[in-house]
N, C-alpha and C positions, 0 to 999 in steps of 0.2 A: 359605255354609257355616257353621253354628254352631260355637261353641268345642268342644263335645263331640265333635262329628263331626271336627274338625281333630286333636284328641287321638287319636281312634281311628285315624284315618288315619295318624297318625305312628308310633303304635304298630305298626300293621300293616307299615309301610315297614321299621322297624327290624327287625322280625321275619323280613324277607327273603321276604315273600309275594308271589306273582305278581299281575300286574294282574288277572286274571279272580278270584282269590281276594279281592282287595280289593274289587272292585266287587261281589262276593256279600255279602261282609261288610258293604258299606255300604248294601245295599238296606234299606228300611224293613221292619220285623218285621210279621208278621201274626200275628192270633191264631188259633184253631183253625177259626173261620168264615170266614177269608179277609179280614177287615177290617184295614186299617192301623192300628196302634195309634200315636196322636200322641205325640210326644216328651214326656216328662215325665208322660203319662197311664197310667192304671189303670183297668180296668174294674170296674163295681161288684162283679161276682163276684169277680173277682181280690182287690179290696180287702177284702170280707168276709172271706174266707179269710185273708188275709195278717195282718189287723189285728184280727180278732175282733170285727168291728161287723157288725151285721145289714144285709143288703141292703135292707130298708125305711127303716132309719134313714138310710143313705147317699143313697138315692133321694130321701128327704125333704130332707135338707140340700141336695141339688142342686137339687131344685124351689124351695126357699126362697131360693136364691142364696147359701147359706152356703158351700158346695163349688162352686167354678168348674167348669163342664162344658167339656171341651176338644173333644168330638166327640160327636155323638149320630146312630147309626143306627136302623135300624128296630127292632132288638132290643137293642142294647148301647148303653150310656152310659160315656163315659171321662170321668173327672175328674181333677183335678191331684193328683198323688201327694204333692208337697211340702206343699201346703196342707192335705190331708187329715192328713198326719203331725203338723203343727202343731196341728190341732184334736183330735187325739186325746192329744196330750201335755198339753193344757190341763186 
C-alpha cells in the first residue's frame, strides 16, 4: 500500500466510515471511458484543459520522452502530472 493510500485510509477510519464505504473509496478511479487512471497520472486531454497546453504539444513531449508516460491504452495516454507541472513552470 502506498503512503498516499495509507493516509487516505487513516482519514476515512477517523471519519467513522463503514468497511463498505472505505472499500468503495479505495477503489481505483476510472475516467469516463472506464480506464483506470494510474496514480499520479493525468490524461493528455485533462492536462491540456487544466494547464492550458495543447494536446499536440503534450503528445509530442510524451513521444520524445520529455514527459513520462504512465499508461497507454488504445485511445488514451496518461502522463506523470508532477513532471508535467515542473515542465510548465520552467
